[in-house]
C-alpha positions as CSV (number, residue, x, y, z in Angstrom):
1,M,0.0,0.0,0.0
2,P,1.3,3.5,-0.7
3,Q,0.3,4.6,2.8
4,G,3.1,2.5,4.4
5,P,6.1,4.0,2.7
6,S,4.5,7.4,3.2
7,F,4.2,6.8,6.9
8,W,7.8,5.4,7.1
9,F,9.1,8.4,5.2
10,D,7.4,10.8,7.7
11,T,8.7,8.9,10.9
12,R,12.1,7.7,9.8
13,I,14.0,10.4,11.9
14,Y,12.1,9.5,15.1
15,L,12.7,5.7,14.6
16,A,16.4,6.3,13.9
17,V,16.8,8.3,17.2
18,A,14.8,5.7,19.2
19,T,16.9,2.8,17.7
20,A,20.1,4.6,18.6
21,L,18.9,5.0,22.2
22,L,18.0,1.3,22.5
23,V,21.5,0.4,21.2
24,V,23.0,2.5,24.0
25,I,20.7,1.0,26.7
26,I,21.4,-2.6,25.7
27,F,25.0,-2.2,27.0
28,Y,23.7,-1.2,30.4
29,N,20.5,-3.3,30.8
30,P,19.5,-5.7,28.0
31,Y,16.1,-6.4,29.5
32,V,15.1,-2.8,29.5
33,A,16.4,-2.5,25.9
34,V,14.2,-5.5,24.8
35,L,11.2,-4.0,26.5
36,G,11.8,-0.7,24.8
37,A,12.2,-2.4,21.4
38,I,8.8,-4.2,21.9
39,L,7.2,-0.9,22.9
40,L,8.7,1.0,19.9
41,G,7.5,-1.7,17.5
42,S,4.0,-1.5,18.9
43,L,3.8,2.2,18.7
44,Y,5.0,2.1,15.1
45,L,2.4,-0.4,14.1
46,Y,-0.3,1.6,15.9
47,G,0.7,4.8,14.2
48,R,0.9,3.2,10.8
49,E,-2.7,1.9,11.1
50,R,-3.9,5.3,12.3
51,H,-2.2,6.9,9.3
52,I,-3.8,4.5,6.9
53,E,-7.2,5.2,8.3
54,R,-6.7,9.0,8.0
55,Q,-5.6,8.6,4.4
56,K,-8.7,6.6,3.6
57,D,-10.9,9.2,5.2
58,L,-9.1,12.0,3.3
59,N,-9.4,10.1,0.0
60,N,-13.1,9.5,0.6
61,Y,-13.5,13.2,1.4
62,L,-11.7,14.3,-1.8
63,D,-13.6,11.8,-3.9
64,T,-16.9,13.2,-2.5
65,M,-15.8,16.8,-3.0
66,S,-14.6,16.1,-6.6
67,H,-17.9,14.5,-7.4
68,S,-19.8,17.5,-5.9
69,I,-17.6,19.9,-7.9
70,E,-18.3,18.0,-11.1
71,Q,-22.0,18.0,-10.4
72,G,-21.8,21.7,-9.6
73,A,-19.9,22.5,-12.8
74,S,-22.3,20.5,-14.8
75,Y,-25.2,22.2,-13.2
76,A,-23.6,25.7,-13.7
77,L,-22.8,24.8,-17.3
78,K,-26.5,24.0,-17.9
79,N,-28.0,26.7,-15.8
80,L,-25.7,29.8,-16.2
81,P,-27.9,32.9,-16.7
82,L,-26.8,33.0,-20.4
83,V,-27.5,30.9,-23.5
84,M,-24.7,28.7,-24.6
85,A,-25.1,27.1,-28.1
86,I,-23.0,25.5,-30.8
87,I,-24.2,26.4,-34.2
88,D,-23.1,26.2,-37.8
89,Q,-22.9,29.0,-40.4
90,E,-26.6,28.7,-41.2
91,G,-27.6,28.9,-37.5
92,K,-28.4,25.1,-37.1
93,L,-28.1,24.0,-33.5
94,F,-25.7,21.2,-32.5
95,W,-26.0,21.7,-28.8
96,Y,-27.5,24.3,-26.3
97,N,-28.1,24.6,-22.6
98,D,-31.4,24.7,-20.8
99,V,-31.4,28.5,-20.4
100,L,-32.6,28.8,-24.0
101,K,-35.7,26.9,-23.1
102,E,-36.3,29.1,-20.1
103,W,-36.1,32.3,-22.1
104,F,-38.4,31.3,-24.9
105,T,-41.7,29.4,-24.9
106,E,-40.9,28.1,-28.4
107,E,-38.9,24.9,-27.9
108,L,-36.1,24.4,-30.4
109,K,-34.7,21.0,-31.3
110,I,-31.2,20.0,-32.2
111,G,-30.9,20.6,-35.9
112,E,-33.2,23.6,-36.0
113,S,-32.0,27.1,-36.7
114,I,-31.3,29.6,-33.9
115,L,-32.4,32.3,-36.2
116,T,-36.0,31.3,-35.5
117,I,-35.9,33.0,-32.2
118,F,-33.0,35.4,-32.9
119,P,-33.8,36.6,-36.5
120,E,-31.5,39.7,-36.1
121,L,-28.4,37.6,-35.3
122,P,-25.8,38.8,-37.8
123,L,-24.2,35.4,-38.6
124,D,-22.9,36.5,-42.0
125,K,-21.1,39.4,-40.4
126,I,-19.4,37.5,-37.6
127,W,-18.8,34.1,-39.0
128,G,-15.3,32.8,-38.7
129,K,-14.3,35.5,-36.3
130,S,-14.0,36.0,-32.5
131,G,-15.5,38.9,-30.7
132,R,-18.8,40.2,-29.3
133,E,-21.9,41.7,-30.9
134,V,-25.0,43.5,-29.5
135,F,-28.3,42.9,-31.3
136,V,-32.0,43.4,-30.6
137,A,-34.7,40.8,-30.7
138,E,-38.3,41.2,-29.5
139,D,-37.6,44.6,-27.8
140,K,-34.7,43.1,-25.8
141,Y,-31.0,43.7,-26.1
142,Y,-28.6,40.8,-26.3
143,Q,-24.9,40.5,-26.2
144,M,-23.2,37.6,-27.9
145,I,-19.6,36.5,-27.3
146,Y,-18.6,34.1,-30.1
147,E,-15.6,32.2,-31.3
148,P,-15.0,29.3,-33.8
149,V,-14.6,25.8,-32.4
150,D,-12.7,22.8,-33.6
151,D,-15.2,20.0,-33.5
152,G,-12.9,17.4,-35.0
153,I,-15.4,16.7,-37.8
154,E,-14.0,17.0,-41.3
155,N,-15.6,19.7,-43.5
156,E,-17.8,20.9,-40.6
157,E,-17.3,24.5,-39.3
158,L,-18.9,25.3,-36.0
159,M,-19.1,28.3,-33.7
160,I,-19.8,28.5,-30.0
161,A,-22.0,31.5,-28.9
162,Y,-22.5,32.8,-25.4
163,I,-25.6,35.0,-25.4
164,S,-26.6,37.2,-22.4
165,D,-29.6,39.4,-21.8
166,I,-28.3,43.0,-21.3
167,T,-31.6,44.8,-21.7
168,A,-31.4,46.4,-18.3
169,S,-27.9,47.9,-18.7
170,E,-28.6,48.9,-22.4
171,K,-31.8,50.7,-21.4
172,V,-29.8,52.7,-18.8
173,K,-27.2,53.4,-21.5
174,V,-29.9,54.5,-24.0
175,E,-31.5,56.7,-21.3
176,C,-28.1,58.4,-20.6
177,I,-27.5,58.9,-24.3
178,D,-31.0,60.3,-24.9
179,S,-30.5,62.8,-22.1
180,V,-27.2,64.2,-23.5
181,P,-27.7,67.9,-24.2
182,V,-27.9,69.2,-27.8
183,M,-27.3,72.9,-28.6
184,A,-28.9,74.8,-31.5
185,Y,-28.6,78.3,-33.0
186,I,-31.6,79.4,-35.1
187,Q,-31.9,82.4,-37.3
188,I,-34.6,84.0,-39.5
189,D,-32.2,84.2,-42.5
190,N,-34.3,86.6,-44.6
191,Y,-35.5,88.8,-41.8
192,D,-34.9,92.1,-43.5
193,D,-36.3,91.0,-46.9
194,V,-39.5,89.6,-45.3
195,L,-40.3,92.7,-43.3
196,Q,-39.4,95.2,-46.0
197,G,-42.5,97.1,-47.2
198,L,-44.8,95.8,-44.4
199,N,-46.6,98.1,-42.0
200,E,-46.1,97.8,-38.2
201,N,-49.1,95.6,-37.7
202,Q,-48.0,93.2,-40.5
203,R,-44.4,93.1,-39.1
204,T,-45.7,92.3,-35.7
205,S,-48.0,89.6,-37.0
206,V,-45.3,87.9,-39.0
207,L,-42.8,87.8,-36.1
208,A,-45.5,86.8,-33.6
209,E,-46.4,83.8,-35.9
210,V,-42.8,82.8,-36.2
211,N,-42.3,83.0,-32.4
212,K,-45.5,81.0,-31.9
213,L,-44.5,78.2,-34.2
214,L,-41.0,78.0,-32.7
215,A,-42.4,78.0,-29.2
216,E,-44.8,75.2,-30.0
217,W,-42.1,73.2,-31.7
218,V,-39.7,73.4,-28.8
219,T,-42.5,72.6,-26.3
220,E,-43.3,69.5,-28.3
221,N,-39.7,68.5,-28.1
222,E,-39.2,69.3,-24.4
223,A,-36.6,71.9,-25.3
224,V,-35.7,75.4,-24.1
225,L,-35.8,78.4,-26.5
226,K,-34.3,81.9,-25.8
227,K,-34.4,84.8,-28.2
228,Y,-31.3,87.0,-27.9
229,A,-31.7,89.2,-31.0
230,D,-34.4,90.3,-33.4
231,D,-33.8,87.4,-35.7
232,M,-31.6,85.0,-33.6
233,Y,-32.5,82.3,-31.1
234,I,-30.6,79.7,-29.1
235,A,-32.2,76.4,-28.0
236,V,-31.2,73.4,-26.0
237,F,-32.6,70.0,-26.8
238,N,-31.8,66.5,-25.6
239,R,-30.5,63.7,-27.9
240,Q,-33.8,61.8,-27.8
241,N,-35.8,64.8,-29.1
242,L,-33.1,65.5,-31.7
243,N,-33.7,62.0,-33.0
244,K,-37.4,62.9,-33.3
245,C,-36.6,66.1,-35.3
246,L,-34.2,64.1,-37.6
247,H,-37.0,61.6,-38.2
248,E,-39.4,64.4,-39.0
249,K,-36.8,66.1,-41.2
250,F,-37.2,69.3,-39.3
251,D,-40.8,70.0,-40.6
252,I,-40.6,73.3,-38.6
253,L,-39.0,74.7,-41.8
254,D,-42.1,73.9,-43.8
255,K,-44.4,75.3,-41.1
256,V,-42.6,78.6,-40.9
257,R,-42.3,78.8,-44.7
258,A,-46.1,78.5,-44.9
259,I,-46.7,81.7,-42.9
260,H,-48.8,84.2,-44.8
261,V,-50.0,87.2,-42.8
262,G,-49.2,90.0,-45.2
263,N,-45.7,89.0,-46.1
264,K,-44.9,88.7,-49.8
265,I,-41.7,86.7,-49.3
266,P,-41.9,83.3,-47.4
267,V,-40.1,83.3,-44.0
268,T,-37.2,80.9,-43.9
269,L,-35.1,79.6,-41.0
270,S,-31.5,78.4,-40.9
271,M,-30.3,76.3,-38.0
272,G,-27.1,74.8,-36.7
273,F,-27.4,71.8,-34.3
274,A,-24.5,70.1,-32.5
275,A,-24.8,66.8,-30.6
276,D,-22.7,63.9,-29.2
277,D,-20.0,66.0,-27.5
278,Y,-19.8,66.3,-23.8
279,S,-18.0,69.7,-23.9
280,V,-20.6,72.5,-23.9
281,A,-18.1,75.0,-25.3
282,L,-17.4,72.7,-28.3
283,L,-21.2,72.1,-28.7
284,G,-21.6,75.9,-29.0
285,E,-18.8,76.2,-31.5
286,R,-20.1,73.4,-33.7
287,A,-23.7,74.7,-33.6
288,Q,-22.5,78.2,-34.7
289,A,-20.4,76.6,-37.4
290,G,-23.5,74.6,-38.5
291,L,-25.6,77.8,-38.7
292,D,-22.9,79.6,-40.7
293,L,-22.8,76.6,-43.1
294,A,-26.6,76.6,-43.5
295,L,-26.5,80.3,-44.3
296,G,-23.6,79.8,-46.7
297,R,-25.7,77.2,-48.5
298,G,-28.5,79.6,-49.2
299,G,-30.5,79.3,-46.0
300,D,-33.9,77.5,-45.3
301,Q,-32.1,74.5,-44.0
302,V,-30.5,72.8,-41.0
303,A,-26.9,71.6,-40.6
304,V,-26.6,69.0,-37.9
305,H,-23.3,67.8,-36.4
306,V,-24.3,64.3,-35.1
307,G,-22.4,61.0,-34.8
308,G,-19.2,62.6,-36.0
309,K,-20.9,63.5,-39.3
310,L,-22.5,66.6,-40.8
311,Q,-26.1,66.1,-42.1
312,F,-28.3,68.6,-44.0
313,Y,-32.0,69.0,-44.0
314,G,-34.2,71.3,-46.0
315,G,-32.8,73.7,-48.6
316,K,-35.9,73.7,-50.7
317,A,-36.4,77.4,-51.0
318,K,-34.4,79.4,-53.6
319,A,-31.7,81.7,-52.2
320,V,-33.3,85.2,-52.1
321,E,-31.4,87.9,-54.0
322,K,-30.3,90.7,-51.7
323,N,-31.4,94.1,-52.7
324,T,-28.4,95.9,-51.2
325,R,-24.8,96.0,-52.5
326,V,-23.3,97.1,-49.2
327,K,-21.5,93.8,-48.8
328,A,-20.1,94.0,-52.3
329,R,-18.7,97.5,-51.6
330,I,-17.1,96.4,-48.4
331,V,-15.6,93.3,-49.9
332,A,-14.3,95.3,-52.9
333,Q,-12.5,97.8,-50.6
334,A,-11.0,94.9,-48.5
335,L,-9.8,93.2,-51.7
336,R,-8.0,96.4,-52.8
337,E,-6.0,96.5,-49.5
338,I,-5.2,92.7,-49.7
339,I,-4.0,92.9,-53.3
340,E,-1.9,96.0,-52.6
341,D,-0.1,94.1,-49.8
342,G,0.9,91.2,-52.1
343,D,3.6,91.0,-54.8
344,L,2.2,88.1,-56.8
345,V,-1.5,87.3,-57.5
346,L,-2.5,83.8,-58.6
347,V,-6.0,82.9,-59.6
348,M,-7.5,79.5,-60.1
349,G,-11.0,78.0,-60.6
350,H,-12.3,74.5,-60.6
351,N,-11.0,71.5,-62.5
352,N,-12.1,71.5,-66.2
353,E,-12.7,75.2,-66.2
354,D,-15.9,76.7,-67.8
355,F,-16.5,80.2,-69.0
356,D,-17.8,81.3,-65.5
357,S,-14.6,80.2,-63.9
358,L,-12.4,81.7,-66.6
359,G,-14.4,84.9,-66.8
360,A,-14.2,85.4,-63.0
361,A,-10.4,84.8,-63.2
362,I,-10.2,87.5,-65.9
363,G,-12.1,89.8,-63.6
364,V,-9.6,89.3,-60.8
365,A,-6.9,90.0,-63.3
366,I,-8.4,93.4,-64.0
367,M,-8.1,94.3,-60.4
368,A,-4.5,93.1,-60.1
369,R,-3.5,94.8,-63.4
370,H,-5.0,98.1,-62.2
371,L,-2.8,98.0,-59.1
372,G,0.3,97.0,-61.1
373,K,0.6,93.5,-59.7
374,D,2.1,90.5,-61.4
375,L,-0.7,88.0,-62.1
376,R,-1.1,84.5,-63.4
377,I,-4.1,82.2,-63.9
378,V,-3.5,78.6,-62.9
379,V,-5.5,76.1,-65.0
380,S,-5.9,72.4,-64.7
381,Q,-5.6,71.2,-68.3
382,P,-6.4,72.5,-71.8
383,G,-10.2,72.3,-72.4
384,V,-12.8,73.5,-74.9
385,S,-13.6,76.7,-73.0
386,L,-9.9,77.5,-72.4
387,N,-8.9,76.8,-76.0
388,K,-11.7,79.0,-77.3
389,L,-10.7,81.8,-74.9
390,K,-7.1,81.5,-76.0
391,E,-8.1,81.9,-79.6
392,I,-9.6,85.3,-78.9
393,L,-6.8,86.2,-76.5
394,A,-4.2,85.8,-79.3
395,D,-4.6,89.4,-80.3
396,Y,-4.1,90.8,-76.8
397,E,-0.5,91.1,-75.7
398,Q,-1.3,91.5,-72.0
399,Y,-2.8,88.0,-71.8
400,Q,0.2,86.2,-73.3
401,D,1.8,83.7,-70.9
402,M,-0.9,84.5,-68.3
403,F,-2.3,80.9,-68.2
404,I,0.1,78.6,-66.4
405,S,0.1,75.1,-64.9
406,Y,0.5,74.1,-61.3
407,T,4.1,73.1,-61.8
408,Q,4.9,76.6,-63.3
409,A,3.1,78.3,-60.4
410,L,5.2,76.4,-57.8
411,G,8.4,78.0,-59.3
412,M,6.9,81.5,-58.9
413,L,5.7,81.4,-55.2
414,T,6.8,84.0,-52.8
415,P,6.0,84.6,-49.1
416,R,3.6,87.4,-50.1
417,T,1.8,85.5,-52.8
418,L,-2.0,86.0,-52.9
419,L,-4.2,83.2,-54.2
420,F,-7.7,83.8,-55.5
421,V,-10.0,80.7,-55.8
422,V,-13.1,81.5,-57.9
423,D,-16.2,79.6,-58.8
424,V,-15.4,76.8,-56.4
425,H,-14.8,76.3,-52.6
426,H,-14.4,72.5,-52.4
427,P,-10.6,71.9,-52.0
428,E,-10.5,68.7,-54.0
429,L,-12.4,70.2,-57.0
430,T,-10.0,73.1,-57.5
431,A,-7.7,73.2,-60.6
432,A,-4.6,72.6,-58.4
433,P,-5.5,71.3,-54.9
434,E,-1.9,71.0,-53.9
435,L,-1.4,74.8,-54.3
436,L,-3.8,75.5,-51.4
437,S,-1.3,74.1,-48.9
438,R,1.6,76.1,-50.4
439,V,0.0,79.5,-50.1
440,D,-1.0,81.1,-46.8
441,R,-3.1,84.0,-48.1
442,I,-6.2,82.7,-49.9
443,V,-9.4,84.6,-51.1
444,V,-12.5,82.6,-52.0
445,I,-15.2,84.1,-54.3
446,D,-18.0,81.7,-55.2
447,H,-21.7,81.5,-55.9
448,H,-22.3,77.9,-55.1
449,R,-24.1,76.7,-52.0
450,R,-21.6,75.9,-49.4
451,S,-20.6,72.3,-49.0
452,E,-19.3,70.5,-46.0
453,K,-15.7,70.5,-47.3
454,F,-14.3,74.0,-47.5
455,I,-10.9,75.6,-48.1
456,V,-9.1,75.8,-44.7
457,N,-8.4,79.2,-43.1
458,P,-9.1,81.6,-46.1
459,L,-8.2,85.2,-45.6
460,L,-11.5,86.4,-47.1
461,V,-14.6,84.6,-48.2
462,Y,-17.2,86.1,-50.5
463,L,-19.9,83.4,-50.9
464,E,-23.3,84.5,-52.3
465,P,-25.6,81.5,-53.3
466,S,-28.2,84.0,-54.5
467,A,-26.0,85.2,-57.3
468,S,-26.4,83.8,-60.8
469,S,-22.7,83.3,-61.3
470,T,-19.2,84.1,-60.0
471,C,-18.8,86.5,-62.9
472,E,-21.8,88.5,-61.6
473,L,-20.1,88.7,-58.1
474,V,-16.8,89.8,-59.6
475,T,-18.5,92.4,-61.9
476,E,-20.1,93.9,-58.8
477,L,-16.7,94.0,-57.1
478,L,-15.3,95.8,-60.1
479,M,-18.0,98.5,-59.8
480,Y,-16.8,99.4,-56.3
481,F,-13.1,98.6,-56.7
482,D,-12.0,101.9,-58.1
483,D,-13.7,104.8,-59.8
484,Y,-11.0,105.0,-62.4
485,L,-10.9,101.3,-63.2
486,E,-10.6,100.6,-66.9
487,F,-10.8,97.3,-68.8
488,N,-11.0,96.5,-72.5
489,K,-13.6,94.9,-74.7
490,F,-12.3,91.4,-74.1
491,D,-12.3,91.7,-70.3
492,A,-16.0,92.7,-70.4
493,T,-16.8,90.0,-72.9
494,A,-15.2,87.2,-70.8
495,L,-17.2,88.2,-67.7
496,Y,-20.4,88.6,-69.8
497,A,-19.8,85.1,-71.3
498,G,-19.6,83.7,-67.7
499,I,-23.0,85.2,-66.8
500,I,-24.6,83.9,-70.1
501,V,-23.3,80.4,-69.4
502,D,-24.6,80.0,-65.9
503,T,-27.9,81.8,-66.5
504,K,-28.6,79.8,-69.7
505,Q,-29.1,83.1,-71.6
506,F,-30.8,84.7,-68.6
507,A,-33.4,81.9,-68.4
508,V,-32.5,80.7,-64.9
509,Q,-31.2,82.1,-61.6
510,S,-31.4,85.6,-63.0
511,G,-32.3,88.5,-60.7
512,V,-32.3,92.3,-60.8
513,R,-28.6,92.4,-59.9
514,T,-27.8,89.9,-62.7
515,F,-29.2,92.3,-65.3
516,D,-27.5,95.3,-63.7
517,A,-24.1,93.5,-63.9
518,A,-24.8,92.5,-67.5
519,A,-25.8,96.1,-68.4
520,Y,-22.6,97.4,-66.7
521,L,-20.5,95.0,-68.8
522,R,-22.3,95.9,-72.0
523,R,-21.6,99.6,-71.3
524,S,-17.9,98.6,-70.8
525,G,-17.7,97.0,-74.2
526,A,-18.9,93.4,-73.9
527,D,-19.6,92.0,-77.3
528,P,-22.6,89.5,-77.6
529,A,-21.4,88.5,-81.1
530,L,-18.0,87.5,-79.6
531,V,-19.8,85.5,-77.0
532,R,-21.8,83.6,-79.6
533,Q,-18.6,82.9,-81.4
534,M,-17.2,81.3,-78.3
535,F,-20.3,79.2,-77.8
536,R,-20.4,77.8,-81.4
537,L,-20.4,74.0,-81.6
538,D,-18.7,71.7,-84.1
539,F,-20.7,69.3,-86.2
540,D,-19.4,66.2,-84.1
541,T,-20.8,67.8,-80.9
542,V,-24.2,68.4,-82.5
543,K,-24.3,64.7,-83.6
544,S,-23.2,63.6,-80.1
545,R,-26.0,65.6,-78.5
546,A,-28.6,64.0,-80.9
547,E,-27.3,60.6,-80.0
548,I,-27.7,61.2,-76.3
549,L,-31.2,62.6,-76.7
550,N,-32.2,59.6,-78.7
551,H,-31.4,57.3,-75.8
552,A,-32.8,59.4,-73.0
553,E,-35.3,57.8,-70.6
554,M,-38.4,59.5,-69.2
555,L,-39.1,58.4,-65.6
556,P,-42.1,59.1,-63.3
557,G,-42.1,62.5,-61.6
558,G,-40.8,64.4,-64.6
559,V,-37.2,62.9,-64.3
560,V,-35.2,62.3,-67.5
561,V,-31.9,60.3,-67.4
562,A,-29.5,60.0,-70.2
563,D,-25.9,58.8,-70.6
564,C,-23.1,59.6,-73.0
565,P,-21.4,56.9,-75.1
566,A,-17.9,55.9,-74.1
567,N,-15.0,57.7,-75.8
568,M,-17.2,60.7,-76.6
569,K,-15.2,63.9,-77.4
570,N,-15.8,66.6,-74.8
571,G,-18.2,64.4,-72.9
572,Q,-18.5,66.7,-69.9
573,I,-19.4,69.8,-71.9
574,V,-21.9,67.9,-74.1
575,A,-23.5,66.3,-71.1
576,A,-24.1,69.7,-69.5
577,Q,-25.6,71.1,-72.8
578,V,-27.9,68.1,-73.1
579,A,-29.0,68.4,-69.5
580,D,-30.0,72.0,-70.2
581,M,-31.8,71.1,-73.4
582,L,-33.9,68.4,-71.7
583,L,-35.4,71.0,-69.3
584,G,-37.1,72.5,-72.4
585,V,-39.1,69.3,-72.9
586,E,-42.7,69.4,-71.7
587,G,-43.2,67.8,-68.3
588,V,-39.5,67.5,-67.5
589,Q,-38.6,68.8,-64.0
590,I,-35.2,67.2,-63.4
591,S,-32.6,66.1,-66.0
592,F,-29.5,63.9,-65.4
593,V,-26.9,63.2,-68.0
594,L,-24.0,60.8,-67.1
595,F,-20.7,60.9,-68.9
596,F,-17.4,59.0,-68.6
597,L,-14.3,60.4,-66.8
598,D,-10.8,59.0,-66.8
599,D,-11.3,57.5,-63.4
600,G,-15.0,57.2,-63.0
601,I,-18.4,58.6,-63.9
602,G,-19.6,62.2,-64.0
603,V,-23.2,63.5,-63.6
604,S,-24.6,66.8,-64.8
605,A,-27.9,67.6,-63.1
606,R,-30.5,70.3,-63.9
607,S,-33.8,71.4,-62.3
608,N,-36.6,73.7,-63.4
609,G,-36.5,75.2,-59.8
610,N,-39.2,73.1,-58.2
611,F,-36.6,70.6,-56.9
612,N,-33.1,71.1,-55.5
613,V,-30.7,68.9,-57.5
614,Q,-27.8,70.0,-55.2
615,V,-29.2,67.9,-52.4
616,I,-29.4,64.9,-54.7
617,M,-25.8,65.4,-56.0
618,E,-24.5,65.8,-52.5
619,E,-25.5,62.2,-51.9
620,L,-23.0,61.3,-54.6
621,G,-20.3,63.5,-53.2
622,G,-21.0,66.5,-55.5
623,G,-22.8,69.8,-55.1
624,G,-23.7,73.0,-56.9
625,H,-26.8,75.1,-57.0
626,Q,-30.5,74.4,-56.6
627,T,-31.0,74.3,-60.3
628,V,-27.5,73.4,-61.6
629,A,-25.4,70.7,-59.9
630,G,-23.0,67.9,-60.6
631,A,-21.0,65.1,-59.2
632,Q,-17.9,63.0,-60.0
633,V,-18.1,59.3,-58.8
634,R,-14.6,57.9,-58.7
635,R,-14.1,54.3,-59.6
636,G,-17.7,53.9,-60.5
637,N,-19.3,52.3,-63.5
638,M,-22.1,53.7,-65.7
639,K,-24.7,51.1,-64.7
640,D,-24.3,51.4,-60.9
641,V,-24.1,55.2,-60.9
642,K,-27.2,55.5,-63.2
643,R,-29.1,53.2,-60.8
644,Q,-28.1,55.4,-57.8
645,V,-29.2,58.5,-59.6
646,I,-32.6,57.1,-60.3
647,E,-33.1,55.8,-56.8
648,L,-31.9,59.1,-55.2
649,S,-34.2,61.2,-57.4
650,A,-37.2,58.9,-56.8
651,K,-36.6,59.1,-53.0
652,Y,-36.2,62.9,-53.1
653,I,-39.4,63.4,-55.1
654,E,-41.3,61.1,-52.8
655,E,-40.1,63.0,-49.7
656,S,-40.9,66.3,-51.3
657,A,-44.4,65.2,-52.2
658,E,-45.0,64.0,-48.6
659,N,-43.8,67.3,-47.1
660,E,-45.9,69.3,-49.5
661,S,-48.9,67.1,-48.6
662,N,-48.3,67.7,-44.9
663,S,-47.9,71.5,-45.4
664,T,-51.2,71.5,-47.3
665,T,-53.0,69.6,-44.6
666,R,-51.7,72.0,-41.9
667,S,-52.8,75.0,-43.9
């Protein structure tokens, strides 16, 4: 037995000492030594038996405890407060514990799919990986910890899942998130225009109605509203009610726009919301930035910083033309001082320049030339518009060597270089995006609605979405730049051509100030015959337009979609022309023409004014105006982009119809 050696090992020292004493005693008294030996042997045998009995008791105790632990582990494995299951890629159950039966009345059998009770389980997303996932089923929150298992069965992949009910903690988490504060700045963006010409009673009625609707709106959303200026408000919401506003797409814009108590111009609001940041100071900064962005995009819309992204709502009303030129006069004087402080003036527009971009650049050249500054226009690449412009420029010595490339511009840079960016404010769409990081002093002049991406830290921004074109803005600046400003026939014609292009011969986006600018240019020598010469088409372009029109598709809601054939010459220009032509067809409200780019697909979008194509194009990463917009989809193919355009336009028209129906019902 193993107990004997163990006992001997434990008592060997005592036995050795006792034996040595007996050997000593035997020399003095043998009888006592024999008696001691008998006693020692008896004690050893007794101790050995007692040791064996204790070992048996201990072994029995350990066996009992081990059995109890195994039973406890087995019980815990089956009755842990979480579901344990082994499943395959299709959700078929191979094993599960009893908790699954306790949670659901519907009993599952081995071989059935776990998706029967957990239909939201994202198996395709998590298969073959280890990690955790939170999902919702039957209004409860569940957390699943999962990892692949090696079952030893050939060609059989399994996964073990530990699913726990975290509804209580998730509800607390959701409540905390829903109660996070949200800050908003609200402005009546056309305050002066709405109240102009109204008597005191009408002014009071309009403002009272706006205040009433805003008060009702914030009350419905459990928010706080404070008016701190005639046309400015600040409001504090919580995240839950912001979600409600997002779901309703800020219908307060439609309600306020429907106010008619003597005002001839609809009242429009611009708002900036900021959420998901625990710094109140940062919330305030982002809300103000959102309001500025909404105003820069033409007003009548909401810019929301939420979830780390910027979202826009509204933007249905046309940008209202301002009746005063005070801002133009102030900007003109500021530009004079800025140009005088520089030693080199560079001007660039957007990629693939059109006549509005080139005309505005010529207008800036007039200012720089008047002050005796060295000036160059940076262009992206030779195009139809630039080539036609150069043909006419050949007779003017002052324009020789004026157009340069990005590489040439780099060799001319100085610490006091001033860069004008005209007809564009999106950094990636400029003729030379790399140039923006090489020049510290940048001036932006544009008439497009402001997009989320904007040139960083410009020295001066003149952004007027109500203007017909950038050439119109530059022409107004020239009026106030200097009383003795002179420019030649070609200068005036280039600016006039830019206005003609963007207004489609004064057919769209043309206001009083547009015609004033055109009249000023005509008095300065602008030649319409020269403009017509620049706009002439070659016979191949005419045939290309006919081919695109022949394959255009008419869709429900007054939407027309067409696409250019591959390898078409000047596809971008032809697409824009066809998009304009399609608006002249009876019943057409929106036209889209797609064309091939070197690295993707481009889209030219046009609207008759009833719909905002800029909103649709922004979904594709583009932008523009309410009636004229475009997008460039990198690494896209014609079929997929066309499908996206059709889906986005259908969705937009449907939402617009719903909002119009709701507004009619409220009225």
